[in-house]
C-alpha positions as CSV (number, residue, x, y, z in Angstrom):
1,P,78.8,164.1,93.4
2,S,75.1,163.7,92.7
3,P,72.8,161.7,95.0
4,S,72.4,159.1,92.3
5,S,76.2,158.5,92.0
6,S,76.6,158.3,95.8
7,S,73.7,155.8,96.0
8,S,75.3,153.8,93.2
9,F,78.7,153.6,95.0
10,S,76.9,152.6,98.2
11,D,75.1,149.8,96.4
12,V,78.4,148.5,94.9
13,T,80.1,148.6,98.3
14,Q,77.2,146.7,100.0
15,S,77.2,144.2,97.1
16,L,81.0,143.6,97.5
17,C,80.6,143.1,101.3
18,A,77.8,140.7,100.7
19,T,79.9,138.8,98.2
20,R,82.8,138.4,100.6
21,S,80.5,137.3,103.3
22,H,78.9,134.7,101.0
23,Q,82.4,133.5,100.0
24,E,83.2,132.9,103.7
25,Q,80.0,130.9,104.1
26,V,80.7,128.9,101.0
27,L,84.1,127.9,102.3
28,E,82.5,126.7,105.6
29,I,80.1,124.6,103.5
30,L,82.9,123.1,101.5
31,C,84.5,121.8,104.7
32,S,81.7,119.3,105.0
33,C,80.3,118.7,101.5
34,H,81.4,116.4,98.7
35,T,84.0,117.7,96.3
36,M,81.6,117.3,93.4
37,Y,80.0,120.6,94.3
38,F,83.2,122.5,94.4
39,D,83.4,123.6,90.8
40,D,79.8,125.0,90.7
41,L,80.2,126.8,94.0
42,C,83.7,128.2,93.0
43,D,82.2,129.6,89.8
44,A,79.1,130.9,91.4
45,Y,80.9,132.8,94.1
46,D,84.1,133.6,92.1
47,L,86.3,132.1,94.7
48,K,89.4,131.7,92.5
49,T,89.7,135.3,91.4
50,T,88.0,137.5,94.0
51,A,88.2,135.6,97.3
52,P,91.1,136.8,99.6
53,E,94.0,134.4,99.2
54,H,94.7,134.2,102.9
55,S,91.1,133.0,103.5
56,L,91.6,130.2,100.9
57,V,94.9,129.2,102.4
58,E,93.3,129.0,105.9
59,F,90.5,127.0,104.4
60,I,92.9,124.4,103.0
61,H,94.8,124.3,106.4
62,E,91.5,123.6,108.1
63,L,90.8,120.7,105.8
64,L,94.3,119.2,106.5
65,D,93.9,119.6,110.2
66,T,90.6,117.6,110.1
67,G,92.2,114.8,108.1
68,M,90.5,115.7,104.7
69,H,93.7,115.3,102.8
70,A,92.2,114.3,99.4
71,E,89.8,117.2,99.5
72,A,92.5,119.6,100.5
73,T,94.7,118.5,97.7
74,T,91.9,118.7,95.1
75,Y,90.9,122.2,96.2
76,T,94.5,123.4,96.4
77,W,95.3,122.6,92.7
78,K,91.9,123.9,91.5
79,L,92.5,127.2,93.3
80,G,96.2,127.3,92.2
81,L,97.5,127.5,95.7
82,Q,100.3,124.9,95.5
83,K,103.0,127.5,96.3
84,H,101.6,128.0,99.8
85,F,102.0,124.4,100.9
86,D,104.8,122.0,101.7
87,L,104.9,119.4,98.8
88,A,105.8,116.5,101.1
89,K,103.0,117.2,103.5
90,M,100.5,117.4,100.7
91,T,101.6,114.3,98.7
92,L,102.8,111.8,101.3
93,P,99.3,111.1,102.7
94,L,98.0,110.6,99.2
95,I,100.7,107.9,98.5
96,A,99.6,106.2,101.7
97,M,96.0,106.4,100.5
98,D,96.9,105.1,97.1
99,K,95.6,108.2,95.4
100,I,98.4,108.8,92.9
101,N,95.9,110.3,90.4
102,L,95.3,113.2,92.8
103,I,99.1,113.8,93.0
104,E,99.3,113.9,89.2
105,Q,96.5,116.5,89.2
106,Y,98.2,118.5,92.0
107,L,101.5,118.6,90.0
108,G,99.7,119.5,86.8
109,S,102.0,120.8,84.0
110,D,104.3,122.6,86.5
111,R,107.7,121.0,85.6
112,E,109.4,122.4,88.7
113,L,106.8,120.9,90.9
114,Q,107.1,117.6,89.1
115,E,110.8,117.5,89.6
116,Q,110.5,118.4,93.3
117,F,108.0,115.5,93.8
118,V,110.2,112.9,92.1
119,M,113.2,114.2,94.2
120,L,111.1,113.4,97.3
121,V,110.2,110.0,96.0
122,D,113.9,109.4,95.2
123,K,114.8,110.2,98.8
124,W,112.0,108.0,100.2
125,A,113.1,105.1,97.9
126,A,116.6,105.1,99.2
127,P,117.9,102.7,101.9
128,G,117.4,103.9,105.5
129,T,113.9,105.4,105.0
130,A,112.0,104.7,108.3
131,Y,108.7,103.6,106.7
132,T,107.3,102.3,110.0
133,Q,107.8,105.7,111.6
134,I,106.3,107.5,108.6
135,I,103.2,105.3,108.6
136,G,102.8,105.8,112.3
137,R,102.9,109.5,112.0
138,L,100.4,109.5,109.2
139,I,98.0,107.4,111.2
140,S,98.3,109.7,114.1
141,D,97.5,112.6,111.7
142,G,94.2,110.9,110.8
143,V,95.3,109.6,107.4
144,K,93.3,106.5,106.2
145,L,95.8,104.1,104.7
146,S,95.0,102.0,101.7
147,E,94.2,98.4,102.9
148,T,94.8,96.9,99.5
149,N,97.9,98.5,98.1
150,N,100.8,99.4,100.4
151,K,103.0,101.9,98.7
152,F,105.3,102.4,101.6
153,N,108.3,100.3,100.7
154,A,111.5,100.8,98.7
155,K,110.3,98.7,95.8
156,Q,107.0,100.6,95.4
157,M,108.7,104.0,95.8
158,F,111.2,103.1,93.1
159,K,108.4,102.0,90.7
160,L,106.5,105.2,91.4
161,G,109.5,107.4,90.8
162,T,110.4,105.6,87.6
163,R,106.9,105.9,86.3
164,M,106.8,109.6,87.0
165,I,110.2,110.2,85.4
166,E,108.9,108.5,82.2
167,M,105.5,110.2,82.3
168,Y,106.9,113.7,82.7
169,D,110.0,113.1,80.6
170,L,112.4,114.2,83.3
171,P,116.2,113.7,83.2
172,I,116.8,110.6,85.3
173,K,120.3,111.7,86.4
174,K,118.6,114.3,88.6
175,F,117.4,111.5,90.8
176,P,120.6,109.8,92.1
177,F,119.1,106.7,93.8
178,I,116.6,105.9,91.1
179,F,119.3,106.4,88.4
180,E,121.8,104.1,90.2
181,Q,119.2,101.4,91.0
182,R,117.9,101.4,87.4
183,S,121.4,101.0,86.1
184,V,122.0,98.1,88.4
185,N,118.8,96.5,87.3
186,C,119.8,96.8,83.7
187,V,123.1,95.1,84.4
188,L,121.4,92.3,86.3
189,Y,118.9,91.8,83.5
190,L,121.8,91.5,81.0
191,L,123.6,89.0,83.2
192,R,120.6,86.9,83.7
193,K,119.9,86.9,80.0
194,R,123.5,85.9,79.3
195,Y,123.3,83.2,82.0
196,N,120.2,81.7,80.3
197,E,122.0,81.8,76.9
198,V,125.1,80.0,78.0
199,S,123.7,77.7,80.7
200,A,123.2,74.9,78.1
201,S,126.8,75.0,77.0
202,V,128.6,75.6,80.3
203,S,129.8,72.8,82.4
204,P,127.2,71.9,85.0
205,S,129.8,72.2,87.8
206,F,130.2,75.9,87.0
207,L,126.5,76.9,86.9
208,P,125.9,77.4,90.6
209,F,128.5,80.1,90.7
210,L,126.8,82.3,88.1
211,P,123.7,83.3,90.3
212,L,126.2,83.9,93.1
213,S,128.1,86.4,91.1
214,I,124.8,88.1,90.1
215,N,123.8,88.4,93.8
216,R,127.2,89.9,94.7
217,L,126.6,92.5,92.0
218,R,123.2,93.3,93.5
219,S,124.7,93.9,97.0
């Protein structure tokens, strides 16, 4: 090859090495800067298409290890790295932080991911979930819990799961606890409605037994 072509190849190689080096430096900067700069830096240094995937995954793990769960989740979905991370580990801290909007962004339009998340919520909403232990583990991992909206109870998990099912138009029968609980709630609603309708015409001595019957159905 001619000297000019050899020189040209050398220049490209040096440029590529410099780019990879710059990308590593940018990832270090992103560990400590606000997420508002991510898109510009990602585009300027072409992180999504040319940065080594293993470096990006290590970068996300570093954020998680330092308690930057919101940032880790945001960068993960923007880089399209969801397949590399455990869904429960990524979303559970966000529920505790009352950052459901980040979970929605993380799930995106991936129907399989949406179903997997609601399956997790269905499991967490079911009786026997050790909420105190879960919260304790999250606190020890450095998660800052929401002080105004505690999502960690059966009622809130059920509401979250129901909302996600409706929002993503998922088949409710895939989520056994939410399906069962919603069916029971519908029956209770109809019983209460009927109770209100007949209470005026039923003998007063019989009225106390109607709420008792409804409570037995709930249990």
